Steps between C-alpha positions, in 0.01 A plus 500: 500500500426843349871576472548194276263645239598866554863431409401389151509740207207667333443494127315827470308763690558627851699288742463450874729685737638199689638702792164669556308173489738326738492784756139622481237332710177393342178538691335164533128506573370256755312194376156653568580808288649282227176300480298822473728626222471169312120500539482857372723425201300185421175700516645762263620227264153342501335838431735558208411158357128572541532839329696345212224240455240779505693690234503191275123461544440870431720485191298204370177685578618805305591282201161326516313834516701630204405197291139533618490867398703492178501138390788264445843661466559332165355761267611344172288219359696177487545337163571131502658525158791735440603621157828647387471847349686376191228235445225759467682800362819632351767620740721766347727777616577832344400862524163630607282666238502878540227597742466839330364336183136414573468264200739257673285455810158369608506210256438131567859376552592453866801705608620348828755704691760381753290664772213266413733199500628583848147518640479307828213278384709326234198491269430722198148503361538796267739786435430854612629636170424380149667596173388501137663321204659834405638530852639148480676562169636838615730358765793264462370179652718190521 
């Protein structure tokens, strides 16, 4: 029966040496030894399943302790109402006011940078930098 399957081709990887397999003798354990081998393999399989279940429980315990120590993982407050930036402010592009001119900076106009927009929280409460009216008029905004 083996020779029927051994004569077929292989799609990839190493192939069987048909001559070797047809001439070599395989050691066949007696039935008693086979039962011992099966029992041993079943015991190992059961131990692996138990250890996997323990790992899942330990992982859940670690997550629970983390939340207990540091609070919920969601650090950003959830707003039920979302607002487009264009609804509350003016979105423009252009050049940045020169940082070397102090009169352009530390005003009351929010200057949101791309770095702030790519923040992982997805929420902007305020800008890190603010410009003055002079700073706003000094750069070509469109």
